[in-house]
N, C-alpha and C positions, 0 to 999 in steps of 0.2 A: 551653313557648313561651319562657320566660325564657332557657333555654340556647340556643335557636335565635337569639334576639335578640342574645345576646352573640357567638355564632359569626358572625352576619352582619357584626358590626363587627370582630371579631378572630377570623378563621377558624382561626388556629393556636393558639387558647387550649386548652391541655391540660385545664385544670380544667373548662371548659365542655363540652369534648368528652367527658370522663369522666362528668360529671354527666348529660349527655344520654344517653349509652350506658347508664348505671345505670337511668335512668328507663325507657328503652325495654325493657331486660331485665326490669324489675319489672312491666311491663305486658304481657309475653309477646311483644314485638315483637323477637324474637331476630335476625332477618335484618337489620332496620334498625339494631339495636345493633351488629352485627358490621361493617356498613358504616361506622358512626361510628368504631369501634375501628380498623378498617383505615386509614381516612383519618387518624386521629390518630397512629397509629404510623408511617404514611408521612411525616407532617409532622415528627414527633419520635420517632424509634425508641428514644430513650433515656428516654422518659417512664415513670417507675416506676409511677405510678398507673394509666396505661392498660395497662401490661403485667400488673399485678396483677389488674385486672379481666378482661383477656383470659384469663389463667391460670385464674381462678375459673370463667369460663364453660366453658373447655375441660375442667376437672376435672368440672364438673357434667354434661357430656355424655359423659364417659368418654374424652375425647381426651387421655390422660395424656402422650403424647410431645410433643404440641403445648404442653400446660401446662408441661412441663419446659423446653421451648425458651424460653417467655416468662420463666420464673423464672431460667433461666440468663442470659438477656439482661439482667435486672436485676442479677445478680451481676457481670456484665461491667462495669457502671457502678459498683456499690457492692458489693464482695465480702463486706462485713460486714453487709449488710442482713438483719436478724434474721428478719423475716417471710418474705422470699424463701428464705432458707436453711432455715427451719423447714418451709415448704411444699414446697420442692424435696426435702427429705429424705423426706417422706411419699410424694411422687410416685415418687421413685426406688426407695423400698422396695417400692411396689406394682408397679413395673416389674421388680423383681428385682435392682436394682443396689444391693446392701447396702453395698458399699464407698463408693459415691458418697453414699449416705445418711449414712454415718458421717462422711464429710468435712464434710457440711453441718452435722450436729449438733455437730461439733467447733468449727466457726466460731460457731455459736449459743452454745456454752459458753465461747467466748473462747480456745479452745485451738488456733486456726489450722486 
């Protein structure tokens, strides 16, 4: 209820949108959570926290290509984002893109 109250006053609040989506996912309301994520990403496609949460949900349901897309979008904003690089490396490895995974691990290690 608190997140919805914040969103009523500040509908484009990425923190409130992310918090609400997390709560919805934690209570098994995946469809409602995805609507909140979609709205938040439409309002702010560069929001890293929303993208990370969307990637987590995609990974959980086995939608690795979609997770990779969200993680790559984060890296378009911040190429050195450690968590996004680390997670994208794992996803790419599962998708069979070893060279892409190596590039991500090099960024994590600071080697570009």
